[in-house]
C-alpha angles and dihedrals in degrees: 000000000000094000126123117233115225123183117223095199109182141024136166098210117154103223146006093268091055090050092050091050089049091053091048090050092051091049090054095054099080133354094223097052123088112196123209108203133188134174131206143087095299143022145149128262121177104313096342133094105204124200137176107227120174090344093306128107109240127182141199136174118288120198131166093205136003114277122251118227135195109276115248091239093065118110096256123125115263089245089066090063093048088053091046092057093041094048092047092048092048091051091051091048093050094044096047113070093182125058094226090057090048091052091050091049092049089055092050094046094044088057090048089055089052091053087055091053102265126131112263098221093046092051094044094048092049093048092046090056087076091062086079089066115099100230097204094048092047093050093047093048096048095039091053091048091052093048092050090051092049092050093059 
């Protein structure tokens, strides 16, 4: 049909009429966008699974299929692999608001590294290093840096 599909994952609208007005508003934004909307207490958006738990928005990693990584026998410098583990672990830490979801994601992604030829224990240990990061402090620090830069 030539339209792009965009997923409007989450809304906190109070009733069905509000939701219908929201859908009409989205449809009016651009003629080539087709919005897929859903309402409820949880949903997926990009690589996040968002949930409302005890009145608070929580998140965890959402993936349709396990990721594929560069195999360790490629011609990349060893530092690239260290960065690959660290970057993956940081993404999991920032996307998982609860520790149990982070642990579950580390298991899934450690296995994905194995499928790509990496050693399970090495991948899991490197990913678990990011559990030491305080998610809220990290987000505040980096969000504030970005806002200060944009204000200049």
